[in-house]
Structures are given as structure tokens and as C-alpha cells.
N, C-alpha and C positions, 0 to 999 in steps of 0.2 A: 559808567555811570555818570549822568547829568544830574546837579542838584542846583535848584535856585528857590530863593524866597519870592515870593508872588502875590498879587492880591486875588481875592476870592472871584473877584471880578472877571480877571484873566483868565481864570479855571474856567468859568461857567461859561461865559458870553461867545458867541460865535456858534456856527452850524456843527455841532459835536455832541458826541454821546460818550458817556462812560458807564462802563459793562461790568457789572459784578460778576467773577467768573462763579460758577457752581459750587467750585469746592470752598468758597467763602462761607463763614456762618450766615445766618438770617439776620435782620435787624435786632439788637439786642441791647441798647442804649436805655437806661433806665433813669428814675428821676435823681439819681445822685450826678450824673453827667449832664442831663439836661437842665439843672440847677444851676451849675458851675457855669454852662454857657450862658444862660439867660443873665446871671448876675453880671457876667462881663460885658454883655450886650447893652444892659441896662448902664451899668457905670460908664461905659465910652459915651453912650448917648447924652448923659447929663453932663460931661465935658464941654467946656468952651471951644478947646481945641484937643479934640481927640487925638491919642496917639495910635500908632499902629499896634495890632495885638495879635501876637503868634497864637495859633491855636493847634499845629500840630502840623505832621506830614502826610502828605499824599503819594504814593508810590504808584505811577500808571505807565503803562506801555502801550505806544501806538499800534494798531493791527492793521492789516490788510482790508481795505474797504473796497467795494464795488464804487467804479466812478462815478454813478448817479446819486450814490448814498452819501452818509453823513460821517465826518472823520470820528472813527471810533478807538476809545481808549480803555485797555483793560486797567480795571482799577484792582491792584494788587493789595494795597494797603490804604487806610483812610475812609473805607467806604461807611463806615458808623458815622464819622463827622460831617463827610459830605451829605450824606441821607440827610442827617439831622437839619443840616442849613437847606436842603430843597424844602423839607416840611416847614419849617419856618417862613421861607420865602412864600410857599402857597398859602400860610395863614395869612401873611401880610396882602397878597393879592386878593385875599376874599374879605378882609377886614377893607380894603379899599373899595370893594365892589359895594359892600354893606353901606358905606358911607357916600356911595355915588361917584366916587373918584375914578372913573371906567378908564380915564387916560391913564393914570400911574397903574391901575390894576392890569391893563393890555400891556404896559410897559414891563412890568416883571414877567408878565406869563410868557410874552414873546421874545425876549431877550435871556431870560434866566431860568425859566422851566422847560419849555417846548423849543422845538424845531418850526415854527409855524407853518413852513412851507414844504414839509416832509410829512410823508403817510406811514400808516402802521407803525412799526417797530421803531421807526426812525424818527418819529414824532418826539419822543422824550428825550430830554437831555440826560437821565438817568434810568440805566436798565437793571433793576434789582434782580436778586436771585429769583426762581421761579416761585417760591414759597411766599415773598411778599411783594410779587409783582403785581398781582391784580389789585391789591389794596393800594399799593402806591398810586398805579394809574389811576385808581377812583379818586384818589386825593387830588392828584393834578387836574382830572377832568370834572371834579366838583360832583362826583356820584358818590351818593350815600353808602356806606360799608356795612355789610351786614355782620360781619366778624369782627369782633376786637382783637387786636394784636398790638404788639410796641410801637407801630407806627401810628394807628390810630391814638393810642394811649398818649405818644408824644404830642399829635396834635392837639389833644384835648389839654394837657399839660401847657403848652405854649399858649393856646386860647386864653385860659384862665389867669395866667401870668398878664398876659397882653392887657386883659380887663383891668388890672388892677394898676395900670400906670396911666402917666399920661404924657405918653410918648408919641408923636405922629410916626404913621406908619413908613413916611418917606424918610424920616430920620433913622429906624430901624435899618432900612433896606441900605441907605447908605453906608453905615457903620458896616454892616455886613460885606457888603460889597468893595469898599474901598479902604476899611482900615483893618478887617481880618484878615490876617495873611497866612500864608502856609508855605511849607518847603515843598517845591514840587519835584521828585525824584522821580527820573526816567533811566530805569536799569538797562545794562545791555542787552540787546535782542535776542531772544532764543533763535535757533535753527534747527531744521528737522531735517536737512539731506545735506551731501556734499556740495550740493550746487547753491547752498546757503538761503533756500528758499524760506522767507520768513513765515512763521505761525500764521494761520488765519485764525478767526474766533472759532470757527466750526473745527478747525483742527485741536485747538485748544481745549476745547470744551469735550472732545472725543478721546483725549489720550488717558 
């Protein structure tokens, strides 16, 4: 097993995708967890010299990807906090668009939310479970969601909080990417045959 503390920026940036396994629960954070995260974010944003702030661990395992695809990681633990971070970044992107800061909006979108030169499923940096997938992808794509669930409630919660503070989106984004840290844990790979063939995503999902 490998474990190291790293900035969220290093976790998210690059042509990659985190896949939440089907056996994981759907997004279930509530106001309690959102409020703690938001208060930490605001507190750090108001500091002249912000400190690194540990927000938890992420257990992920590299999977076998096709050569032309993106690097895929099975997100075994930490999917709730990472999903919330993506929701927050989506909100900051949208706020930047509202105030006509297109350059900053595109920076967030193309480096932190999507893989801009990939298509179909590889386009998104996070692939939630099937139940949450359409709602999440609508949020990323800026498409209205007809159904309310915890993902849309999270977005609404942070949207209301953002409107109550006078903190620039650029500052909040910098805190999230450069001062929020996680312990990234990579467990010993699983194997499925005497030839030590690594599991693919398809193999894992059908076991």
C-alpha cells in the first residue's frame, strides 16, 4: 500500500478520471458535512497566509485503460468529499461565467472538471454511480436538472453561501486546489488469475 499527503490540485489536474464503483452508495452528504467544509473554506480564504488544511483521505486504485483513453482510477473511498469538491468547482465556474470572467471559467472547466479533448464517458473527470450520473453530468454541462437530489441540493447550498460572502471565486478556487490536502492511498492491486492479470473496470463491475 502506498500513502502520501497531496494537494487536491495534484489529484484532479491532468487527463484522468475517477470512477465510483457501482457497489458504493450514492451521493449522501447533507447540510452537516457541507457546512463544515464551507466554514473551513471561508476561514482559510480570510487568512493572509493560509495554512494547508487536511480534509480526509482518498483511496483509489489505477485500472487498466485503453491506450487512447484517459487514466482511470477506481475511487474506493473518499467519493463523498471528492464529489462535493467537484460540485463546488462547478459553482465557481458558473459564477465566473455570470460575471463575464470567461478566461477563469474556462480554466476551471478545462483543467479541473473535464478532459476537454476526450469524448463521451472519458470527458468527465468524475464518473459517479449510475443513479447520480445524469444529475452530475447535467451540473457539469450546465444543463438544468428536472429531479432534485443530494447533488442538486449541495449545489443550491453552496450557491446560497457564496452569495452571502464577499470572496472572489479566484480566491476560493486557490484555497481548494492549493491548500486543501488529502492523503491519497493506493492499495495493493487486485489480481484475477495465476498470470497476475490486473482487473479492468469491466471485470470489477461484473464480479
